[in-house]
PDB file of N, CA, C and O in Angstrom:
ATOM      1  N   MET A   1      40.928 -52.029  -3.463  1.00  0.00           N
ATOM      2  CA  MET A   1      39.411 -52.668  -2.943  1.00  0.00           C
ATOM      3  C   MET A   1      40.197 -52.941  -1.826  1.00  0.00           C
ATOM      4  O   MET A   1      39.795 -52.243  -0.894  1.00  0.00           O
ATOM      5  N   TYR A   2      41.730 -54.088  -1.296  1.00  0.00           N
ATOM      6  CA  TYR A   2      42.353 -53.739  -0.384  1.00  0.00           C
ATOM      7  C   TYR A   2      42.726 -52.764   0.345  1.00  0.00           C
ATOM      8  O   TYR A   2      42.426 -53.048   1.504  1.00  0.00           O
ATOM      9  N   LEU A   3      43.302 -51.602   0.282  1.00  0.00           N
ATOM     10  CA  LEU A   3      43.446 -50.842   1.128  1.00  0.00           C
ATOM     11  C   LEU A   3      42.722 -49.827   1.219  1.00  0.00           C
ATOM     12  O   LEU A   3      43.233 -48.711   1.315  1.00  0.00           O
ATOM     13  N   PHE A   4      41.131 -50.049   1.207  1.00  0.00           N
ATOM     14  CA  PHE A   4      39.930 -49.391   1.808  1.00  0.00           C
ATOM     15  C   PHE A   4      40.162 -50.382   2.573  1.00  0.00           C
ATOM     16  O   PHE A   4      40.277 -49.688   3.583  1.00  0.00           O
ATOM     17  N   HIS A   5      40.323 -51.385   2.936  1.00  0.00           N
ATOM     18  CA  HIS A   5      39.768 -52.167   3.553  1.00  0.00           C
ATOM     19  C   HIS A   5      40.818 -52.294   4.970  1.00  0.00           C
ATOM     20  O   HIS A   5      40.138 -52.613   5.945  1.00  0.00           O
ATOM     21  N   GLU A   6      41.878 -52.171   5.215  1.00  0.00           N
ATOM     22  CA  GLU A   6      42.760 -52.035   5.851  1.00  0.00           C
ATOM     23  C   GLU A   6      42.253 -51.010   6.472  1.00  0.00           C
ATOM     24  O   GLU A   6      41.698 -51.086   7.568  1.00  0.00           O
ATOM     25  N   ILE A   7      42.468 -49.590   5.569  1.00  0.00           N
ATOM     26  CA  ILE A   7      41.827 -48.029   6.099  1.00  0.00           C
ATOM     27  C   ILE A   7      40.812 -48.162   7.320  1.00  0.00           C
ATOM     28  O   ILE A   7      41.078 -47.682   8.422  1.00  0.00           O
ATOM     29  N   GLU A   8      39.432 -48.962   7.003  1.00  0.00           N
ATOM     30  CA  GLU A   8      38.274 -48.881   7.185  1.00  0.00           C
ATOM     31  C   GLU A   8      38.442 -49.880   8.983  1.00  0.00           C
ATOM     32  O   GLU A   8      37.956 -49.521  10.056  1.00  0.00           O
ATOM     33  N   LYS A   9      39.392 -51.302   8.666  1.00  0.00           N
ATOM     34  CA  LYS A   9      39.491 -51.741   9.685  1.00  0.00           C
ATOM     35  C   LYS A   9      40.595 -50.879  10.760  1.00  0.00           C
ATOM     36  O   LYS A   9      40.541 -51.142  11.961  1.00  0.00           O
ATOM     37  N   PHE A  10      41.534 -49.897  10.272  1.00  0.00           N
ATOM     38  CA  PHE A  10      42.246 -49.422  11.535  1.00  0.00           C
ATOM     39  C   PHE A  10      41.199 -48.226  12.118  1.00  0.00           C
ATOM     40  O   PHE A  10      41.282 -47.721  13.238  1.00  0.00           O
ATOM     41  N   THR A  11      40.325 -47.940  11.216  1.00  0.00           N
ATOM     42  CA  THR A  11      39.740 -46.464  11.526  1.00  0.00           C
ATOM     43  C   THR A  11      39.159 -47.566  12.688  1.00  0.00           C
ATOM     44  O   THR A  11      39.949 -47.737  13.617  1.00  0.00           O
ATOM     45  N   LYS A  12      38.445 -47.999  12.731  1.00  0.00           N
ATOM     46  CA  LYS A  12      37.426 -48.700  13.748  1.00  0.00           C
ATOM     47  C   LYS A  12      38.241 -49.292  15.008  1.00  0.00           C
ATOM     48  O   LYS A  12      37.621 -49.516  16.047  1.00  0.00           O
ATOM     49  N   LEU A  13      39.389 -49.504  14.939  1.00  0.00           N
ATOM     50  CA  LEU A  13      40.080 -50.012  15.768  1.00  0.00           C
ATOM     51  C   LEU A  13      40.722 -48.922  16.680  1.00  0.00           C
ATOM     52  O   LEU A  13      40.670 -49.071  17.900  1.00  0.00           O
ATOM     53  N   ILE A  14      41.455 -47.599  16.012  1.00  0.00           N
ATOM     54  CA  ILE A  14      41.359 -46.553  16.361  1.00  0.00           C
ATOM     55  C   ILE A  14      40.012 -45.570  17.196  1.00  0.00           C
ATOM     56  O   ILE A  14      40.258 -44.825  18.145  1.00  0.00           O
ATOM     57  N   ILE A  15      38.933 -45.719  16.748  1.00  0.00           N
ATOM     58  CA  ILE A  15      38.031 -44.971  17.660  1.00  0.00           C
ATOM     59  C   ILE A  15      37.548 -45.850  18.498  1.00  0.00           C
ATOM     60  O   ILE A  15      36.801 -45.342  19.333  1.00  0.00           O
ATOM     61  N   LYS A  16      37.759 -47.463  18.626  1.00  0.00           N
ATOM     62  CA  LYS A  16      37.862 -48.292  19.921  1.00  0.00           C
ATOM     63  C   LYS A  16      38.527 -47.886  20.974  1.00  0.00           C
ATOM     64  O   LYS A  16      38.199 -47.770  22.155  1.00  0.00           O
ATOM     65  N   MET A  17      39.369 -47.712  20.484  1.00  0.00           N
ATOM     66  CA  MET A  17      40.727 -47.118  21.489  1.00  0.00           C
ATOM     67  C   MET A  17      40.794 -46.258  22.010  1.00  0.00           C
ATOM     68  O   MET A  17      41.231 -46.137  23.154  1.00  0.00           O
ATOM     69  N   ARG A  18      40.342 -45.356  21.251  1.00  0.00           N
ATOM     70  CA  ARG A  18      39.993 -43.645  21.968  1.00  0.00           C
ATOM     71  C   ARG A  18      38.956 -43.352  22.754  1.00  0.00           C
ATOM     72  O   ARG A  18      38.926 -42.480  23.623  1.00  0.00           O
ATOM     73  N   GLU A  19      37.563 -44.556  22.244  1.00  0.00           N
ATOM     74  CA  GLU A  19      36.614 -44.496  23.338  1.00  0.00           C
ATOM     75  C   GLU A  19      36.465 -45.416  24.410  1.00  0.00           C
ATOM     76  O   GLU A  19      35.703 -45.297  25.370  1.00  0.00           O
ATOM     77  N   THR A  20      37.200 -46.280  24.186  1.00  0.00           N
ATOM     78  CA  THR A  20      37.607 -47.036  25.780  1.00  0.00           C
ATOM     79  C   THR A  20      38.551 -46.689  26.876  1.00  0.00           C
ATOM     80  O   THR A  20      38.604 -47.038  28.056  1.00  0.00           O
ATOM     81  N   LEU A  21      39.457 -45.708  25.966  1.00  0.00           N
ATOM     82  CA  LEU A  21      40.611 -45.089  26.920  1.00  0.00           C
ATOM     83  C   LEU A  21      40.466 -43.999  27.523  1.00  0.00           C
ATOM     84  O   LEU A  21      41.248 -43.619  28.395  1.00  0.00           O
ATOM     85  N   VAL A  22      38.843 -42.969  26.912  1.00  0.00           N
ATOM     86  CA  VAL A  22      38.700 -41.890  27.266  1.00  0.00           C
ATOM     87  C   VAL A  22      37.585 -42.703  28.730  1.00  0.00           C
ATOM     88  O   VAL A  22      37.778 -42.200  29.837  1.00  0.00           O
ATOM     89  N   THR A  23      36.729 -43.643  28.667  1.00  0.00           N
ATOM     90  CA  THR A  23      36.085 -43.921  29.514  1.00  0.00           C
ATOM     91  C   THR A  23      36.835 -44.854  31.058  1.00  0.00           C
ATOM     92  O   THR A  23      36.593 -44.802  32.264  1.00  0.00           O
ATOM     93  N   LEU A  24      37.953 -45.767  30.082  1.00  0.00           N
ATOM     94  CA  LEU A  24      38.918 -46.088  31.466  1.00  0.00           C
ATOM     95  C   LEU A  24      39.169 -45.162  32.272  1.00  0.00           C
ATOM     96  O   LEU A  24      38.992 -45.395  33.468  1.00  0.00           O
ATOM     97  N   GLN A  25      39.654 -43.839  31.849  1.00  0.00           N
ATOM     98  CA  GLN A  25      40.231 -42.666  32.303  1.00  0.00           C
ATOM     99  C   GLN A  25      39.177 -42.051  33.078  1.00  0.00           C
ATOM    100  O   GLN A  25      39.601 -41.689  34.175  1.00  0.00           O
ATOM    101  N   ASP A  26      37.893 -41.794  32.884  1.00  0.00           N
ATOM    102  CA  ASP A  26      36.754 -41.460  33.686  1.00  0.00           C
ATOM    103  C   ASP A  26      36.421 -42.448  34.609  1.00  0.00           C
ATOM    104  O   ASP A  26      35.584 -42.148  35.460  1.00  0.00           O
ATOM    105  N   ALA A  27      37.077 -43.963  34.619  1.00  0.00           N
ATOM    106  CA  ALA A  27      36.139 -44.853  35.779  1.00  0.00           C
ATOM    107  C   ALA A  27      37.445 -44.796  37.063  1.00  0.00           C
ATOM    108  O   ALA A  27      37.361 -45.039  38.267  1.00  0.00           O
ATOM    109  N   ILE A  28      38.520 -44.410  36.299  1.00  0.00           N
ATOM    110  CA  ILE A  28      40.233 -44.113  36.889  1.00  0.00           C
ATOM    111  C   ILE A  28      39.694 -42.804  38.089  1.00  0.00           C
ATOM    112  O   ILE A  28      39.841 -42.950  39.302  1.00  0.00           O
ATOM    113  N   LYS A  29      39.171 -41.766  37.559  1.00  0.00           N
ATOM    114  CA  LYS A  29      39.092 -40.886  38.245  1.00  0.00           C
ATOM    115  C   LYS A  29      37.490 -41.031  39.242  1.00  0.00           C
ATOM    116  O   LYS A  29      36.994 -40.280  40.081  1.00  0.00           O
ATOM    117  N   GLY A  30      37.121 -42.121  38.769  1.00  0.00           N
ATOM    118  CA  GLY A  30      35.624 -41.784  39.426  1.00  0.00           C
ATOM    119  C   GLY A  30      34.142 -41.457  39.222  1.00  0.00           C
ATOM    120  O   GLY A  30      33.112 -41.618  39.876  1.00  0.00           O
ATOM    121  N   ILE A  31      34.590 -40.740  37.611  1.00  0.00           N
ATOM    122  CA  ILE A  31      33.277 -40.342  36.737  1.00  0.00           C
ATOM    123  C   ILE A  31      32.244 -40.903  36.010  1.00  0.00           C
ATOM    124  O   ILE A  31      31.170 -40.473  35.589  1.00  0.00           O
ATOM    125  N   ALA A  32      33.031 -42.354  35.942  1.00  0.00           N
ATOM    126  CA  ALA A  32      32.805 -43.410  35.315  1.00  0.00           C
ATOM    127  C   ALA A  32      32.200 -44.978  36.225  1.00  0.00           C
ATOM    128  O   ALA A  32      32.853 -45.357  37.197  1.00  0.00           O
ATOM    129  N   LEU A  33      31.446 -45.450  35.960  1.00  0.00           N
ATOM    130  CA  LEU A  33      31.775 -47.060  36.332  1.00  0.00           C
ATOM    131  C   LEU A  33      32.356 -47.568  35.922  1.00  0.00           C
ATOM    132  O   LEU A  33      32.522 -47.165  34.771  1.00  0.00           O
ATOM    133  N   MET A  34      33.072 -48.614  36.212  1.00  0.00           N
ATOM    134  CA  MET A  34      34.192 -49.738  35.691  1.00  0.00           C
ATOM    135  C   MET A  34      33.474 -50.760  35.461  1.00  0.00           C
ATOM    136  O   MET A  34      33.162 -51.561  36.342  1.00  0.00           O
ATOM    137  N   SER A  35      33.125 -50.854  34.240  1.00  0.00           N
ATOM    138  CA  SER A  35      32.176 -52.722  33.945  1.00  0.00           C
ATOM    139  C   SER A  35      33.328 -53.225  33.702  1.00  0.00           C
ATOM    140  O   SER A  35      34.184 -52.349  33.581  1.00  0.00           O
ATOM    141  N   ALA A  36      33.671 -54.171  33.592  1.00  0.00           N
ATOM    142  CA  ALA A  36      34.008 -55.566  33.430  1.00  0.00           C
ATOM    143  C   ALA A  36      34.989 -55.642  31.942  1.00  0.00           C
ATOM    144  O   ALA A  36      35.947 -56.368  31.676  1.00  0.00           O
ATOM    145  N   GLU A  37      34.577 -55.000  31.456  1.00  0.00           N
ATOM    146  CA  GLU A  37      35.655 -54.666  29.878  1.00  0.00           C
ATOM    147  C   GLU A  37      36.562 -53.714  30.634  1.00  0.00           C
ATOM    148  O   GLU A  37      37.752 -54.024  30.690  1.00  0.00           O
ATOM    149  N   LEU A  38      36.126 -52.505  31.272  1.00  0.00           N
ATOM    150  CA  LEU A  38      37.386 -51.450  31.227  1.00  0.00           C
ATOM    151  C   LEU A  38      38.386 -52.227  32.632  1.00  0.00           C
ATOM    152  O   LEU A  38      39.564 -51.911  32.795  1.00  0.00           O
ATOM    153  N   ASP A  39      37.665 -53.262  33.552  1.00  0.00           N
ATOM    154  CA  ASP A  39      38.600 -53.805  34.539  1.00  0.00           C
ATOM    155  C   ASP A  39      39.770 -54.748  34.030  1.00  0.00           C
ATOM    156  O   ASP A  39      40.904 -54.745  34.508  1.00  0.00           O
ATOM    157  N   GLN A  40      39.361 -55.499  33.062  1.00  0.00           N
ATOM    158  CA  GLN A  40      40.074 -56.220  32.164  1.00  0.00           C
ATOM    159  C   GLN A  40      40.992 -55.639  31.421  1.00  0.00           C
ATOM    160  O   GLN A  40      42.197 -55.821  31.595  1.00  0.00           O
ATOM    161  N   MET A  41      40.507 -54.903  30.546  1.00  0.00           N
ATOM    162  CA  MET A  41      41.657 -54.095  29.953  1.00  0.00           C
ATOM    163  C   MET A  41      42.038 -53.162  31.016  1.00  0.00           C
ATOM    164  O   MET A  41      42.310 -52.229  30.262  1.00  0.00           O
ATOM    165  N   PHE A  42      42.362 -52.499  32.664  1.00  0.00           N
ATOM    166  CA  PHE A  42      43.124 -52.500  33.098  1.00  0.00           C
ATOM    167  C   PHE A  42      44.484 -53.149  33.548  1.00  0.00           C
ATOM    168  O   PHE A  42      45.673 -52.830  33.537  1.00  0.00           O
ATOM    169  N   SER A  43      43.608 -54.374  34.008  1.00  0.00           N
ATOM    170  CA  SER A  43      44.612 -55.859  34.118  1.00  0.00           C
ATOM    171  C   SER A  43      45.550 -55.882  33.055  1.00  0.00           C
ATOM    172  O   SER A  43      46.717 -56.170  33.320  1.00  0.00           O
ATOM    173  N   CYS A  44      45.233 -55.634  31.952  1.00  0.00           N
ATOM    174  CA  CYS A  44      46.364 -56.312  30.676  1.00  0.00           C
ATOM    175  C   CYS A  44      46.992 -55.149  30.554  1.00  0.00           C
ATOM    176  O   CYS A  44      48.021 -55.238  29.883  1.00  0.00           O
ATOM    177  N   PHE A  45      46.733 -54.030  30.981  1.00  0.00           N
ATOM    178  CA  PHE A  45      47.674 -52.999  30.643  1.00  0.00           C
ATOM    179  C   PHE A  45      49.067 -52.870  31.565  1.00  0.00           C
ATOM    180  O   PHE A  45      50.162 -52.424  31.222  1.00  0.00           O
ATOM    181  N   LEU A  46      48.655 -53.404  32.822  1.00  0.00           N
ATOM    182  CA  LEU A  46      49.325 -53.762  34.115  1.00  0.00           C
ATOM    183  C   LEU A  46      50.417 -54.789  34.010  1.00  0.00           C
ATOM    184  O   LEU A  46      51.529 -54.676  34.526  1.00  0.00           O
ATOM    185  N   VAL A  47      49.865 -56.097  33.082  1.00  0.00           N
ATOM    186  CA  VAL A  47      50.845 -57.035  32.443  1.00  0.00           C
ATOM    187  C   VAL A  47      51.538 -57.021  30.984  1.00  0.00           C
ATOM    188  O   VAL A  47      52.141 -57.936  30.423  1.00  0.00           O
ATOM    189  N   ASN A  48      51.251 -55.606  30.504  1.00  0.00           N
ATOM    190  CA  ASN A  48      51.901 -55.323  29.241  1.00  0.00           C
ATOM    191  C   ASN A  48      51.178 -55.954  28.146  1.00  0.00           C
ATOM    192  O   ASN A  48      51.891 -56.142  27.161  1.00  0.00           O
ATOM    193  N   LYS A  49      49.750 -56.406  28.011  1.00  0.00           N
ATOM    194  CA  LYS A  49      49.197 -57.566  27.102  1.00  0.00           C
ATOM    195  C   LYS A  49      48.127 -56.187  26.272  1.00  0.00           C
ATOM    196  O   LYS A  49      47.799 -55.124  26.798  1.00  0.00           O
ATOM    197  N   VAL A  50      47.756 -56.709  24.767  1.00  0.00           N
ATOM    198  CA  VAL A  50      47.036 -55.988  24.227  1.00  0.00           C
ATOM    199  C   VAL A  50      45.216 -56.593  24.585  1.00  0.00           C
ATOM    200  O   VAL A  50      44.685 -57.648  24.238  1.00  0.00           O
ATOM    201  N   PRO A  51      44.656 -55.452  25.377  1.00  0.00           N
ATOM    202  CA  PRO A  51      43.003 -56.015  25.802  1.00  0.00           C
ATOM    203  C   PRO A  51      42.582 -56.919  24.585  1.00  0.00           C
ATOM    204  O   PRO A  51      42.820 -57.086  23.389  1.00  0.00           O
ATOM    205  N   ASN A  52      41.844 -57.382  25.576  1.00  0.00           N
ATOM    206  CA  ASN A  52      40.888 -59.056  24.412  1.00  0.00           C
ATOM    207  C   ASN A  52      39.766 -57.926  23.719  1.00  0.00           C
ATOM    208  O   ASN A  52      39.135 -58.480  22.818  1.00  0.00           O
ATOM    209  N   ASN A  53      39.297 -56.238  23.954  1.00  0.00           N
ATOM    210  CA  ASN A  53      37.850 -55.895  23.096  1.00  0.00           C
ATOM    211  C   ASN A  53      38.969 -55.019  21.847  1.00  0.00           C
ATOM    212  O   ASN A  53      38.544 -54.715  20.732  1.00  0.00           O
ATOM    213  N   TRP A  54      40.471 -54.706  22.322  1.00  0.00           N
ATOM    214  CA  TRP A  54      41.070 -53.932  20.401  1.00  0.00           C
ATOM    215  C   TRP A  54      41.511 -55.294  20.058  1.00  0.00           C
ATOM    216  O   TRP A  54      41.576 -55.461  18.840  1.00  0.00           O
ATOM    217  N   LEU A  55      41.795 -56.195  20.685  1.00  0.00           N
ATOM    218  CA  LEU A  55      42.520 -57.456  19.409  1.00  0.00           C
ATOM    219  C   LEU A  55      41.188 -57.906  18.961  1.00  0.00           C
ATOM    220  O   LEU A  55      41.475 -57.911  17.764  1.00  0.00           O
ATOM    221  N   LYS A  56      40.005 -58.271  18.982  1.00  0.00           N
ATOM    222  CA  LYS A  56      39.270 -58.271  18.180  1.00  0.00           C
ATOM    223  C   LYS A  56      39.223 -57.565  17.089  1.00  0.00           C
ATOM    224  O   LYS A  56      39.581 -58.229  16.117  1.00  0.00           O
ATOM    225  N   LEU A  57      39.013 -56.799  16.915  1.00  0.00           N
ATOM    226  CA  LEU A  57      39.303 -55.325  16.138  1.00  0.00           C
ATOM    227  C   LEU A  57      40.591 -55.446  15.022  1.00  0.00           C
ATOM    228  O   LEU A  57      40.540 -55.237  13.810  1.00  0.00           O
ATOM    229  N   SER A  58      41.992 -55.936  16.013  1.00  0.00           N
ATOM    230  CA  SER A  58      43.198 -55.287  15.845  1.00  0.00           C
ATOM    231  C   SER A  58      43.766 -56.880  14.521  1.00  0.00           C
ATOM    232  O   SER A  58      43.129 -57.832  14.071  1.00  0.00           O
ATOM    233  N   PHE A  59      44.975 -56.492  14.373  1.00  0.00           N
ATOM    234  CA  PHE A  59      45.544 -57.274  13.286  1.00  0.00           C
ATOM    235  C   PHE A  59      46.222 -58.292  14.097  1.00  0.00           C
ATOM    236  O   PHE A  59      46.674 -58.028  15.211  1.00  0.00           O
ATOM    237  N   LEU A  60      46.323 -59.819  13.384  1.00  0.00           N
ATOM    238  CA  LEU A  60      47.028 -60.825  14.257  1.00  0.00           C
ATOM    239  C   LEU A  60      48.509 -60.272  14.992  1.00  0.00           C
ATOM    240  O   LEU A  60      49.370 -59.531  14.516  1.00  0.00           O
ATOM    241  N   SER A  61      48.455 -60.796  16.051  1.00  0.00           N
ATOM    242  CA  SER A  61      49.997 -60.213  16.525  1.00  0.00           C
ATOM    243  C   SER A  61      50.014 -61.055  18.179  1.00  0.00           C
ATOM    244  O   SER A  61      49.031 -61.231  18.900  1.00  0.00           O
ATOM    245  N   LEU A  62      51.412 -61.460  18.451  1.00  0.00           N
ATOM    246  CA  LEU A  62      51.501 -62.275  19.774  1.00  0.00           C
ATOM    247  C   LEU A  62      52.725 -60.828  20.861  1.00  0.00           C
ATOM    248  O   LEU A  62      53.323 -60.713  21.930  1.00  0.00           O
ATOM    249  N   LYS A  63      52.368 -59.909  19.326  1.00  0.00           N
ATOM    250  CA  LYS A  63      53.572 -59.079  20.782  1.00  0.00           C
ATOM    251  C   LYS A  63      52.945 -58.531  21.926  1.00  0.00           C
ATOM    252  O   LYS A  63      51.721 -58.611  22.033  1.00  0.00           O
ATOM    253  N   PRO A  64      53.822 -57.837  23.024  1.00  0.00           N
ATOM    254  CA  PRO A  64      53.233 -57.194  24.150  1.00  0.00           C
ATOM    255  C   PRO A  64      52.727 -56.198  23.795  1.00  0.00           C
ATOM    256  O   PRO A  64      52.971 -55.812  22.651  1.00  0.00           O
ATOM    257  N   LEU A  65      51.742 -55.344  24.749  1.00  0.00           N
ATOM    258  CA  LEU A  65      51.110 -53.705  24.007  1.00  0.00           C
ATOM    259  C   LEU A  65      52.047 -53.045  23.679  1.00  0.00           C
ATOM    260  O   LEU A  65      51.999 -52.531  22.561  1.00  0.00           O
ATOM    261  N   GLY A  66      53.363 -52.798  24.624  1.00  0.00           N
ATOM    262  CA  GLY A  66      54.225 -51.978  23.798  1.00  0.00           C
ATOM    263  C   GLY A  66      54.996 -51.931  22.426  1.00  0.00           C
ATOM    264  O   GLY A  66      55.445 -50.982  21.784  1.00  0.00           O
ATOM    265  N   SER A  67      54.993 -53.092  22.236  1.00  0.00           N
ATOM    266  CA  SER A  67      55.716 -53.417  20.521  1.00  0.00           C
ATOM    267  C   SER A  67      54.630 -53.687  19.652  1.00  0.00           C
ATOM    268  O   SER A  67      54.891 -53.742  18.451  1.00  0.00           O
ATOM    269  N   TRP A  68      53.421 -53.871  20.037  1.00  0.00           N
ATOM    270  CA  TRP A  68      51.959 -54.144  18.914  1.00  0.00           C
ATOM    271  C   TRP A  68      51.621 -52.519  19.096  1.00  0.00           C
ATOM    272  O   TRP A  68      50.984 -52.184  18.097  1.00  0.00           O
ATOM    273  N   PHE A  69      51.786 -51.517  19.888  1.00  0.00           N
ATOM    274  CA  PHE A  69      51.345 -50.606  19.621  1.00  0.00           C
ATOM    275  C   PHE A  69      52.361 -49.611  19.005  1.00  0.00           C
ATOM    276  O   PHE A  69      51.862 -48.554  18.619  1.00  0.00           O
ATOM    277  N   ASP A  70      53.702 -49.761  18.843  1.00  0.00           N
ATOM    278  CA  ASP A  70      54.879 -49.017  17.979  1.00  0.00           C
ATOM    279  C   ASP A  70      54.204 -49.992  16.534  1.00  0.00           C
ATOM    280  O   ASP A  70      54.509 -49.455  15.469  1.00  0.00           O
ATOM    281  N   ASP A  71      53.605 -50.923  16.421  1.00  0.00           N
ATOM    282  CA  ASP A  71      53.526 -52.084  15.139  1.00  0.00           C
ATOM    283  C   ASP A  71      52.086 -51.107  14.345  1.00  0.00           C
ATOM    284  O   ASP A  71      52.035 -50.740  13.171  1.00  0.00           O
ATOM    285  N   LEU A  72      51.026 -50.877  15.444  1.00  0.00           N
ATOM    286  CA  LEU A  72      50.290 -50.106  14.954  1.00  0.00           C
ATOM    287  C   LEU A  72      50.192 -48.753  13.850  1.00  0.00           C
ATOM    288  O   LEU A  72      49.683 -48.385  12.792  1.00  0.00           O
ATOM    289  N   ILE A  73      51.208 -48.279  15.114  1.00  0.00           N
ATOM    290  CA  ILE A  73      52.085 -46.582  14.361  1.00  0.00           C
ATOM    291  C   ILE A  73      52.472 -46.870  13.346  1.00  0.00           C
ATOM    292  O   ILE A  73      52.262 -46.012  12.488  1.00  0.00           O
ATOM    293  N   GLN A  74      53.093 -47.945  12.949  1.00  0.00           N
ATOM    294  CA  GLN A  74      53.660 -48.304  11.624  1.00  0.00           C
ATOM    295  C   GLN A  74      52.820 -48.500  10.726  1.00  0.00           C
ATOM    296  O   GLN A  74      52.748 -47.579   9.914  1.00  0.00           O
ATOM    297  N   ARG A  75      52.083 -49.442  10.541  1.00  0.00           N
ATOM    298  CA  ARG A  75      51.028 -49.576  10.180  1.00  0.00           C
ATOM    299  C   ARG A  75      50.186 -48.744   9.476  1.00  0.00           C
ATOM    300  O   ARG A  75      49.864 -48.532   8.307  1.00  0.00           O
ATOM    301  N   VAL A  76      49.941 -48.350  10.573  1.00  0.00           N
ATOM    302  CA  VAL A  76      48.676 -46.792   9.964  1.00  0.00           C
ATOM    303  C   VAL A  76      49.607 -45.467   9.520  1.00  0.00           C
ATOM    304  O   VAL A  76      49.059 -44.421   9.175  1.00  0.00           O
ATOM    305  N   ALA A  77      50.750 -45.578   9.552  1.00  0.00           N
ATOM    306  CA  ALA A  77      51.693 -44.294   8.856  1.00  0.00           C
ATOM    307  C   ALA A  77      51.957 -45.178   7.651  1.00  0.00           C
ATOM    308  O   ALA A  77      52.646 -44.762   6.719  1.00  0.00           O
TER     309      ALA A  77
END
C-alpha cells in the first residue's frame, strides 16, 4: 500500500513538473502568457531553489534545486 502511495505521489509531481516546464518554455518564447506562478517558478530557477508549486507535491527537502532534482531521480528509480 505504501509503495502505491509513493508511486502516485511521484507521478503527480512529474506530471506537474512537465506541464509547468512546457508552459514556462512557451511563455519565455512569447507563445503563452507569463502567469504569476510561472514568474515565481522562473525566479526560483535563477537562484537554484525548488519552485513552490513543485514543493506542494514533493517530498520534504531543504536541498537546493540541483540536489533536490538528483534526489528525485534516485527516489523514482
